[in-house]
Phi, psi and omega in degrees: 000321180298317180293324177295316178297321179294318179295319179295320178295321179295317178296317179297320177296318180295316179295323178296320178294334178274358175110005180273118180258182183298324181298314179294318180300315180293325177296314179295321179296317180293323176297318180294317182290322183293311184268355182054040179231162178280156179249132180251133177259134176240138181242140177239132177227159180221135178238146176222153181214123181242136177285130181260302182196164173244134185224138176253126180237153177264128179242117179279146176287160180281341183261149179235136180256124183246129178242125178244128179240126180245123181241148178225149175218150181265128181271180181297329180275012177060033172253144181273130179252121183252141173234143183236129179241129179240130175234140182243138181227139173231146177273129178245124181253132176272125183241131176271128177249136178246125183253130182234148173256120182255000000 
C-alpha cells in the first residue's frame, strides 16, 4: 500500500508540473465516476531550434614543443664562441562552433 501511495504521489507531482491543478483533477475524476469509464490524457508539445551563428575559434594545444640549437665557431684567438637558439612551437587548431537557440 505504501508503494502504491508513493507512486500515485509521484504521478500527481508530475501532472502538477505539467500544469494540471486540483480543479482539473477533480473534473477528470468526476467524469470518470459519472460515466464509469477511464479518462485518457493526451499531451501536445512543440520544440523549436533556430540557427544563430557559425564561429571559428583557435584552440591552442596544451603541449609546447621546444627546439634548442647550439652552434659553435672558433674565432681567431682559437676560442670557441657558442650561440644558442631556442624556438617554441604550439599547435593551434581551428574549431568551428555552431550556436543554436533552443
